[in-house]
Phi, psi and omega in degrees: 000114186269096184242287190238127157189277173260318178200150177290137178263113173242003190291145185297334181295338194257352181291141176256118185271164173292333180292322177294318182305317183307318183287342187267349189298311175302326181295314180301314181300310182298328182286331178286333186306309181307316178299313181297316185297317179296322174295322176299313183296324181296311182293323182293324178289335180260022180080017181106348186215129182208160169278131177225135174267116192277343194296320188285323174296325178292316179303314181294320173305306186290326176296320181295314173308309180290329174296316186284319189282322190258326191243351177078024182221185174248169186311315180310321189286329184251019183300318182299318176298313184293326181285324172293318180292334178287319179297318179297315176309311181293322183288320179291333173293347177280343179289154173295140174268007182279346177067048174293123183307129172090339186300323179292352179271340189284145184276056179282168184304314186291311180303315180303322181293317170305309179301316175303309182292325177297315181300317181295321185287318177304315171300322173295317183296313179300326179290323181294321185288326183286316184291332176290326177288336183269349186261111183297327180292314184300323184294338181266357184265120181266077173262180187297316182303318178299314182298326181289313186295312180300319179294326178293323180282340186267345182272158171251114196259136179265308180241013185217140180272165173302321177298315181296322175305313177295319189289316185296309179296326171291324171302308177308318181285314180299318179290286181296332184287337174248315189298312190289322182290321182288331178289325177290328173295323182290316177299324171307306177299322177297316187288319172299320182290334181281336184234077186302331184293322173288326176298316177292324179296316177296316174301314178302312178298315178302315181286334182284325182286311191283326178053045180065010180267152171311147179299127174247159183297325181298325181302313190301324180295344185254003187270074186290320185297309178300323177303311183301315179303306184305312180300321175288325176294321176290338172287308183290331185223066185290138186297328179262124180288330176222154171249120189248132179227160174245136182284124183278338177221167171296137182211162177240123181242102189060241181264005185263133168261125190239112187282158175315136177089357181284137172279129185248116172254119179262114182290101187299320181298326176294310182297328184273357179237020184286117178295340176291329181275315197256347182095175184297340180260036189292340181266003182257144181287108180218093174299337181301341183291341182263012178304331178245031176084177178291332179288337174275346185275341186205168181289334190219094183301332178299343181281347177267107188217056171299332181249032180084191185207150179071205192292340185259031179292150180306127184289333191250021180300322181296316180299320185299311187293324180287322179296316174306308184295329176298302178302312179299314179305312182295317181293314182298328177286336191243342185222151157254147182217147176224170183289136175282147178298340176290342182298130176234118183287116185204074181297134187230147183262117177218057190076316170259169173261109185232159178300108190302325182248020182077177181231092179269129189232156180262108171270138179234119178299137181279324181210000000 
């Protein structure tokens, strides 16, 4: 889910179309197989039921998807980059969100760690891009990395070098393309485990649509219950804490005078739980509110912004939605799951809003 990191990607080179997504479906299913096999083996050894902490497996799955679909490699090839970006995410979350001027330039312990990780990530990404350009087979593959390199060559830069353009957009994809999606998947599983009635409804619809056949792209578009579950999860636990914009001109917003150049942060989580917009049950998990789409779910549809808002809307939202539908469909078809007694609800801010102590679930094989 490409939301927050260096910059929102809205460049026409980087948009993911539905046509391209159809070709990515088999890649997503293939990437999920190691996780499914591992969990089936674990539950099998425990007599059909076992506790599994899902977070790391979901991160690896999502990282594999983004590696294969965007960079033409598998998770193993990009593992060092993903690990470094995970460390950078944790380090950056230690910084104050108050925006005290100049603090990020001070050589504090946290800042030095951030600078060191950033240098390592830049070097690793440039190596990936260089290898891609030198590989004649990769050059014939129209993945996102190809589009980024093409975009860097086609643009005229005033304040950014072509290298920076490549690095910044690859960082965005490496981080947001897998970290936020895997976090949303973990929250989805937690909420379905906590609400077995919705888990049952989603599974019943899935089995009715698929009829025992392998998942096809056309089936995903018929999964209304799973779509509603994902939309409600994104409302309650949006991956981006803030949507940030800069005022291009002096403006007046109600009684506030906002000078040109002011950075404006919109707290997405607060907007998504505002009872004036969502009703008195705004804190409750209720996928049914999306039965008639986003417009029917709330009084002001523009207040729902898990993928950002306006012209800077997340370019990868279609990829994220398909990936989430695939992993939830595969898991619902093979397992029932409930919250473990060891689960502690602790949403934590680490650039994304993620389960602070992980999501341990009790998985039961269906057959």
